[in-house]
C-alpha positions in Angstrom: 15.8 18.2 -0.1 12.3 16.6 0.3 11.1 13.2 -0.9 8.9 12.9 -3.3 5.5 12.4 -2.8 3.5 9.2 -3.5 1.6 11.3 -5.9 4.6 12.3 -7.6 5.8 8.7 -7.7 2.3 7.5 -9.3 2.9 9.8 -11.8 6.5 8.4 -13.3 6.8 5.8 -16.0 7.0 2.2 -14.8 10.0 0.3 -14.1 11.3 -1.7 -16.6 11.2 -5.5 -14.7 13.5 -8.3 -15.4 11.4 -10.5 -17.8 10.5 -14.4 -16.2 12.9 -15.9 -18.6 15.5 -13.8 -16.8 14.9 -14.8 -13.5 16.4 -18.5 -12.1 15.3 -19.9 -9.0 18.4 -22.1 -8.3 18.0 -25.7 -7.0 20.8 -27.9 -7.6 24.3 -27.7 -7.9 24.5 -26.7 -11.8 22.6 -23.9 -11.8 24.3 -22.2 -9.0 27.6 -22.5 -11.2 26.1 -20.9 -13.9 25.0 -18.4 -11.6 28.1 -17.7 -9.8 30.0 -17.5 -12.7 27.7 -14.7 -14.1 27.9 -13.0 -10.9 31.6 -13.1 -10.5 31.7 -12.0 -14.2 30.0 -9.3 -12.7 31.7 -8.2 -9.6 29.1 -5.8 -8.7 25.4 -7.7 -8.2 22.2 -6.5 -6.6 21.2 -8.3 -3.4 18.6 -8.7 -1.2 16.5 -11.0 1.2 13.1 -12.1 1.7 11.6 -13.1 5.6 8.0 -15.3 6.1 6.9 -12.2 8.2 6.4 -12.8 12.2 2.8 -12.0 13.2 3.2 -13.3 16.5 4.8 -10.7 18.8 7.8 -12.5 20.4 7.9 -15.3 18.0 10.9 -16.3 17.0 12.0 -15.2 13.4 13.4 -18.2 11.1 14.3 -15.9 7.9 15.8 -15.2 5.8 13.9 -17.9 3.5 15.3 -16.4 0.1 18.6 -14.6 -1.3 18.7 -12.8 -3.9 21.4 -11.7 -6.5 20.9 -9.9 -10.0 23.1 -8.8 -12.6 21.8 -6.5 -15.0 20.9 -9.6 -17.1 19.7 -11.9 -14.6 18.2 -12.3 -11.4 18.7 -15.7 -9.3 16.6 -16.2 -6.4 17.9 -18.7 -3.4 16.0 -20.6 -1.6 18.0 -20.6 1.8 16.8 -24.1 3.2 17.9 -26.4 0.0 21.3 -27.9 0.8 22.3 -28.0 -3.2 22.3 -24.3 -2.8 24.6 -24.5 0.5 27.7 -24.2 -0.7 27.0 -21.8 -3.5 25.4 -19.2 -0.3 28.2 -19.5 1.3 30.8 -18.9 -1.6 28.8 -15.7 -2.2 27.8 -14.3 1.2 30.9 -14.1 2.3 33.1 -13.7 -1.0 35.2 -10.0 -0.2 35.5 -10.0 -4.1 31.6 -9.8 -5.0 30.4 -6.8 -3.9 26.5 -7.5 -2.8 24.9 -3.6 -3.4 21.3 -3.3 -1.7 19.1 -1.7 0.8 19.4 -1.9 4.7 22.7 -5.1 4.3 23.6 -4.1 7.6 20.1 -5.7 9.2 20.6 -8.5 6.7 23.9 -9.6 8.4 22.7 -11.2 11.9 19.8 -13.3 10.4 21.9 -14.8 7.8 24.7 -15.8 9.9 21.9 -17.0 12.8 20.3 -19.2 9.9 23.4 -19.9 8.0 26.3 -19.5 10.1 27.9 -16.9 7.4 29.7 -13.5 7.9 28.0 -11.7 5.1 31.0 -9.6 3.4 31.6 -7.2 0.6 28.6 -5.4 1.1 27.5 -1.9 0.1 24.7 0.0 1.5 23.2 2.1 -1.8 20.5 4.2 0.7 24.0 6.0 2.4 24.6 6.8 -1.2 21.1 8.1 -2.4 21.5 10.4 1.2 24.5 11.8 0.4 22.4 13.6 -2.3 21.2 15.5 0.0 17.9 13.9 2.0 17.0 14.6 5.4 15.3 11.2 5.8 16.2 7.4 4.9 15.7 6.6 1.7 14.0 2.9 1.2 14.4 1.3 -2.3 11.0 2.6 -4.7 12.0 5.9 -3.4 15.2 5.6 -4.8 14.1 4.4 -8.0 11.9 7.4 -8.5 14.5 10.1 -7.6 17.4 8.2 -9.2 15.9 6.5 -12.1 12.4 8.3 -12.5 10.7 5.6 -12.7 7.9 3.9 -10.7 8.7 0.9 -9.0 5.7 -1.2 -7.7 5.9 -3.0 -4.4 2.6 -4.7 -3.2 1.9 -4.8 0.5 0.4 -8.1 -0.3 3.4 -9.9 -2.0 6.0 -8.5 0.8 4.0 -9.8 3.4 3.2 -13.1 1.5 4.8 -16.3 2.8 8.1 -16.6 1.7 9.1 -20.1 2.8 6.9 -21.4 0.5 8.8 -24.6 -1.2 7.1 -23.1 -4.4 7.0 -19.1 -5.2 4.4 -17.6 -7.3 5.2 -15.9 -10.4 4.0 -12.3 -8.0 7.0 -13.0 -5.6 9.7 -14.1 -8.0 8.9 -11.0 -10.0 9.1 -8.8 -6.6 12.2 -10.7 -5.2 14.3 -10.1 -8.5 13.0 -6.3 -8.6 14.7 -5.6 -5.5 17.6 -6.7 -6.3 17.8 -6.0 -9.8 16.9 -2.2 -9.2 18.8 -1.9 -5.9 21.9 -2.8 -8.6 20.5 -0.2 -11.5 20.1 2.5 -8.5 24.0 2.0 -7.4 25.4 1.5 -11.2 23.6 5.5 -11.8 24.7 7.0 -9.2 28.3 5.5 -9.6 28.0 7.2 -12.9 27.3 10.4 -12.1 
């Protein structure tokens, strides 16, 4: 099977993103406790990371700067450099029972270990599930949303390559980060239901 073309994807209805009031940036212990209850209740959550891009060849990567989790109802954005979120991140990332579903999860393992000293457990790579539908090439999130959900997910290059290490993320960055984790979960749930 061939992947849909850019033109075919552009003709699809827009992905219904989470509204801003459902995107939570975790900054303190109480917010982390709320997020942990929500995530553990869900059991299967969307997952992704974002790192400040490296524009210098041979530079040492300092990411991931953001880790994002999503349930069907909410997204949780977590800065990796806040001491207040450290215990929460460790508990969520190392949990075997919390299934973290995303695209290219294997590539997150080494950076997370280097940055936080955690071993990512319970990861499910949705790209392999999509490939089992009969696609020869690897399929990323944007293409998977088109194939599985029949929707167009905007992915701004400007936001992709923005400064994810910034202490305050822009509304566009928060939406982008939430979409990545949320859409991964929705693709996974739809494939599992089939």
